[in-house]
N, C-alpha and C positions, 0 to 999 in steps of 0.2 A: 354618442359619435356612431351616427347611423349611416356614415359615407363610406363607401370601397377606398381599401387604400393598396399600398403597392404590392402588400401581401395576397390578394383579392384580385389579381390579374395576373397572367402570363408575360413575362418581357423576356423571355430567353431568344435571344437574337432580334429580339425589336429594336426601333431605333425611339427612344425617350426622352420626349422633351420636358426639362424640368423647368419650372420657376421658382429660383430662388431667393433669397434676399443679401443680397451682396453689398448693400447699403451701408459698408464701414467709413468711419472716419477717416481720417488722412492729414500726417501735416503736411506742412507748405512744401515739401520736397515731395510730395505721393508716396508716404511711408504710412502703412496702415499701421496705426493708434489701438487699435483694438480690432481682433479678429474671430469675437464671440459669435457674428451672425455666420460667418464662414464655417465655423468649426460646428453651429450647428444644424448645417447643411450636411456634415459628412456621413453621417448614418443611412440616410436614404440613399445618397451616392454609393458608397461600398456596398451597399444591400443590390442596387443595379447591377454594378460589374461585377459581383459573386454570380449573379443569375445570368451573365454573357449577353447583357443588354449592351446596346452602343447609345452612352449617354449626351446627350445636347442640353448644356445648362444655358438659361437665358435670367438677366436681372437688370433692375435699374441701378443708377449709382447717381446720387444728387439731384438736383433738377436744370439740366441742360437746355429744358423746352424747347425741343425737337430741332436743336444745332446740333453738330459734331462740334465738339468741343475737347479738346486733348486730355485739359486736366480732368474730365470727365469719363475717362476711357477706364474698361476693367483690366488695363494690363497687369499694375499690382495685384489684382483679385486672381489674375492666373499664376502668377508668380507664387503666391502665398497656398493655393489651390493646389499648386503641384507640389510644393514643399508637405503638404500635411499628408496628401494621398500617395508620395513617392513614386508618382508616375507622372508624365508631362502630360500638360491639360493644354491642347492648343487652341492660342485664341482667333478667332475671326476678325478681320476688320472690317467687316458689316454685320449686320443682323439680317437682313434677308437678300443680301446682294450675291455677287459671283463667288466672291471670297467666302463665304458662308456655305454655297451652295456646293462648292467644290470638297471645304472639307469635309461636308455630312455625305455626301454622295461616296467618299472614299474611305469612310470608316469602317472600321473591322471590328468584331465582338468586344467588349471590353475595353473600348476608347470613350476618351471625353475630349469634348469639343466645347469650347466657352463662347458664346454670340456676343458682340459687343452689344454696350449698351442700347439699351430698347428703348429709353428717352431720349434719343438722339434722332427716333422719327416722331414726330406731331402724332401722328396715325396710335400710337403706342395708347397715350392720356384718352384720346377720342374714341378709344376703341371702333377705331374703323375694321369693319368686317374683311375687307380687300387683304387689309396688312396682316389680321390676324389670319385669315385663308394661308396667306404664303408662309407664313411660321409654321402653323399646321403641317403644312405640307413636306415639311421636315420629316416627320417623325410618324409613329402608326400609334402612341399611345403619348398622353399629357397627363403629366403629373404635378402636382400646387404644393408646393411646400414653401410657400414664403406667407406665412402668418401675417406679418408685417403689414403688407400690401392688401392683405384678404377682404378689407372694407373698402376698397378700390375697381370700380368694373372698369378695367384696363384691358387692352386686346390679349398681353401675354398673362391675366390674372383669370380672367373668364372669359374672352372673347374666345380664344384657341379652342373651348370646349364645345363649341359649336360645331367643330369638325373633327374633332377625334375624343376616344373616351378618356375618361378626366376622372382621375383619382387622387387621393392626398399622401403626401409623403408623412416619416414619420415625424415630423415635428409639427406639422398642423393637429396630425392625430396626439399628438401629446400635450399639445396646446387645447384644443377641444375636452381631452379627457378630463385635464386638468382643473379649468375654468368651470366645466360643464357639469364635474361632480361637486366642485363648490358651489353652483348657484342651484343644481338641481337637489341635491342629495348630501347638505354639508352635516358633517359633525357639529353637536352644538355643544356651548354657544359658539354662536358664529356672529364676528366681528368685522367690521369693516374700517380702513381709515382712508378718509378722502382728504388728498390736499390738494394745491393747486393756485394759479390765480384766482380765478372766476367761477361764481358758481353757475354761470351762462352755460360753461362749457362742461359741467357736471349735473343740470337739472335731470337729465335724461337716467344717469347713473344713480343719483341719490331717489330719486324717485323707485327705482327699479329695485333698488336695495331696502327700500324702507319695505317693502312688501316681504324681503327674504331674511334679512339680519335680526340679529336680537341687539347687537349693541350697534352703532354709527358714530366714529371718532371723525370731527371735523379739525383739519388745521391747515396752514396756508394762508396765503393773501384773503382766499375767499370768507374765510372766518371773519375777517371784519365787515362784509355786508350783513352777515347776520349780527353782529355787534350792533351798526349800525340800526338796522331793524327793530333792533330792542330799545332804543332810545341813547345808547351809547354814544360818544365824542368820540372819533375813530383820529383823528388829528388828518395827517397827510398819507393815510393807509389807502391801499387801493381798495377802493368802494365802489360797486355798481350800483348807484344812485336808482335807478332802474329797476333794478329786481327785487326791493326793498319789501314789496306785498308778497312777491314768491317767496322770498326767505321764511317769511312769517306763516306762508301756507304750508311751508316744506316741514317747519316746526309744529305746528297744529297735525299734521299729518301724522306725523311721528309720533306725536303724544297719543292722538287716536288709537293708531297700531298697538300701542304699548311697548315701544320699541325703546332702548336707552340712546337719546340723543345728545351726544357730548361736545360742549364746546369748551374752547380753552379757558382758564381760570385768571391766568394772568400772560403776557406776553413780554416778547424781549425787542426792544423800539431804538430806533436809532434816529439821527439827526439828518444822516444825508444818505443819499443811494451810493456808499462806496465801501468798499472790505474794512477799512480804518476807522471809520465814524466814530464819533461817540455811541456810547450804550447804556442800557440800561433795562430793569426788568419791574415795568407796573402790573397793576390789577388791570383787565382788560376792559373795566368801565370807568379807568382814569388814567386814558391817553392823552398826553397833552397836545396843545395847539405846536403846529410845527413839527411833531414827531411824527415818525410813521414805524408800523409795527412789521417785524421781519423775521420775527419766529415764535414758537411756543414758550410758554415762560418756564422756569423749574419747576413749579408747584405742581401744574399741566402736565409736564415729562411725567411727575410722579404719579400721580391720579390716573393717565392713562397707559403706563406701565403695570399699574396695579391691578386695573380694568383685564389691558392683555394677558394675566397670566392666567384667569379664569379660561380664557379660549380654548377651543379645540379646532375650529377654521378661522385664517383670517386672511382679508384681503386687502392689500393696499395698494392706492391709487394716487399718485402724485404727493411730493414730497412737502412737510409741515412747514417748514421756513425755505428762507433764501441761502440753500447749501451749498449754492456756488463759493459763498464768503463764510470763511473757517468759523467767523462771529457767530454766525447767524446757521449754521449746520448742527448746531449741537442738539434741536429738538428731533432732528428728522434722523441723527448719528446715534441720538440714544433709543428712540424707538426701534430704530433698526439692529441695535445689540440687543435691546431685550427680545424682539422675535426670534433672532439667530439661534437663542440659546433655548427657545420654550420647545415643548413636547409636543407641535401641534400641526396641522396641515398649512403651511405659510405662501401666500402665493403674491407676488409683487408685479403688477400690472403694466409692465413695461416702462417706457420713457423717460423721466427723471428720478421716480423712485429707482428705477432699475439701475441707472447712471451713478445715482448715490452710492449705493449696495455696493457697486463693483470699487467703484473707489475706495469704500470700507476695506475692501478684499475679503468679504464675508460671505458672497456670492452663493458658495457649496453650503452653507449653513439654512439654506431656503428649499422648500420644498418643491417651488416651481419657479423661475421670472420669466414672465412672458417677453417674447423678441418684439412683440408688436405693443407700441404706446396707443395709436388711434383705435387699430383692430381690437383690442381687450378692450378699451374703452367701449364700444361700440358693443362687443361680446356680452361684457356687464350688463349693458342697457338693455339686451334681449333686442337688439336688431340683427335682420338677415343679411351676412357678409358676401357680399356677390363670389366673392373668388372662394367661397364654401359652398355655397347655393346651387354652382355650377356642377359640382362632381356629382360620379354617380352614388344612387342609393346602394345599400346593401341588400 
């Protein structure tokens, strides 16, 4: 973490623009169903308030695609933030319009204003310099604390840094420290579990991890592309036929590197893509036609859990089965519980794996759960993240 944080800059009496990730799920009545992302931003906000800053918050919510849509308003976020902070968070009616200007101009030290959804402007995702400049004109300092969008070069994540001194908040600092340490300086054995649908989504991650880990465990739908590459029948399972040569190359690469590349030995299959479909466990080499693989099997769970017990550092990205259906969440849940009980550094790379762990109610048993799915994937790949690159170096 060679980037400056809010600790490295004087914020006393200053107007500080903070990019948060308040993209929280809501039910059909606009009630927030998971406030984790709002809670994650509190440390930075509270620190700034203690230091007498005037705190201007901004975020996106959903994908309004440059249009003002009431269902994507940050109104519920302002209410939840007010409750969590125990003080009023004023919501501006716009982002860079008259209402936002008036609220910001009349702020006193220790007050909080939340601007409306930045994605109500198409210029946000276009990283329009004029829009970024207007947003930056509200403040003296920019703090990026939205790791979930750090892989996007948008006006409020990277663009404003061209006009203001830019530092990271505590959430981004924590993300970079945990993920960075795991990749650069892991306690060994270092193992990774990779799941998800497609090999093509994870090529870069697999290649990067082959260079770093001692053991790589594959699960999820992408396993069937590897099986097909090995000459197995995969029935109706998700399979990328154009990636079979690549799958062979990756297995070969792992072999040359001397890392343990583990694939499931059995799989839980179903007749149809629905929660109550007929299901059974078969060997991975014996998936019948018309059946589809939806989860790792019992023998694989046993083998993976035994292997994981030796680990000192584990990074997990992507569920190993169709965890949304209880019948096919057995693999994901079993690995999650085993990891939760381990005495090791355990890092969950956001997205669906984080959702599965939240659903189990064991999130507090892990060393770190990333707030960014796409961003953590790109970080694991070793890609440069625009929302981090734009920050001042220490």
